[in-house]
N, C-alpha and C positions, 0 to 999 in steps of 0.2 A: 722901620730900617735907617739904618746906619750910613752916615759919611762913608766913603773909602780915606783910608787915612792916606795921605801923602806917598804917592810912590807905590801905593798896592793899587792893584785893578779892582774898575766897578765891578758890580754884581753884575751878570750877565741879564739878568732880566728888567735892567734897570729900564726906566723908559719905554718899556713895552705896550704899558695898558693904554696909551693914547694911541698907538697904532693898532691896538685891537680893537679899540673903541670906534678910530674911524672906518675901519673894516666892516664890523659889524654892522655898525649905524647905515652903512650905504646899501647892505644888502635889505636891512629891513626898509630900507627908504623904498628902494626899488620894490621889495615885495608889497608893501603897504599901496603903494602907485598904480601896480597890477590890479592889486583888488578891488581899487575904485574904480577902474578904468572900466574891467569885465564888470563891477555893476551897473557902469552907465551902458555899454554895450546893451546889456540884458534888459534893462531898463527902456532904452529905443527900441529894442527888438520885439518884446512886448507890447509896448505900445502901436507899434507898425502892425502886428497882428491883430490887434482888436479893434483898431481902425479899420485894416483889409475886411475882417469880417462884419465891420457896421455898414462899412462900405458894399458886399455882397447883400445884405439883408436890406439894402434899400435899393438896390438894380432888379433886386427879386419881387418886389411892389407890384402889385399889379397896375398894367399903366403906365410903367415905367420902364425907360429902355438900358436893358445889362448895362451898355456902355457908358450909363451915368453913375455908375457904382463906383469907377476909379476915380473920376476928379471929386464926388465926393469924400472918400475917403483919403483925399489930396489934400482940400478941404479941412479933413477932420485934424490931419496929422499937422497942419500949419498952425490950427488952433490949440491941438495939445502940448506940442514943442516948439513953442514961437522960436524962430529964427533957422528951422528945418524946411526950408522952401524947396531943396534939393531933392524932395521925394517925386517918386511918378511912379502913378496907379493907372492900371488898364483894367477897364471889367468888358467882360464878355459872355456869352452862354455859350453853353456847352452841354454836352449830354450826358446825363451820368447812367448808373446802371439800371439798366432793364429801360432805357430811354428817356429817363426822367430830366428833365429839365433841370438844369443848375447856373447858377451864374458865379464866374470866377471870378474874383478881385485880385490880380497878381500886382503887388508892392515892392519897390526896391527904394533904400536908400544907401547913403555912404557915410557910416561914423568914422569922421576920423579920430587916432590914437593919440591925443594931444597930453595925455601922462604920462605914456610909454616912451621911454626914449627911441629912437630908431621907427619910432613905429608911423607907417602912412596912413593904413585906416583899410575898415573891415567893409565893404559892402555886404546889403543883408539883404534877401530876395525873401519874400513870404506870401502866402496866398489864403486869402479864405473864400469859401462857398456859402452857398445858399438856394434854397428850394426855389425856383422860380414859380409866381403865383399864376397858372391860370383859370379863364372863367368857367 
């Protein structure tokens, strides 16, 4: 690229590479942060589903109150994801198809969207089921 002679107009594209770089890199940064945030939300969701199912299995044991599955799942969540003390889980006994006794553990947690600008957060609701053992 040559410099313009004095008194001659500069090329119309001069300096546009910097502007294009800033625009494209900003878009790529937001795309990258969005992908990482999606991965974090899915990780918390999958962990919550596994802990709710484990809490339901715990509450389904013979001699264990079905309501104990909720606090058990909350303890598991606090151990698996440190700092997630805002998880709330409730265990209950319900009737399944054909009158089969089931234990259901419903959990919810609020996941902040810290990597995405203007993101408040997402509340995840999951449930786990297990067949209650009977004598």
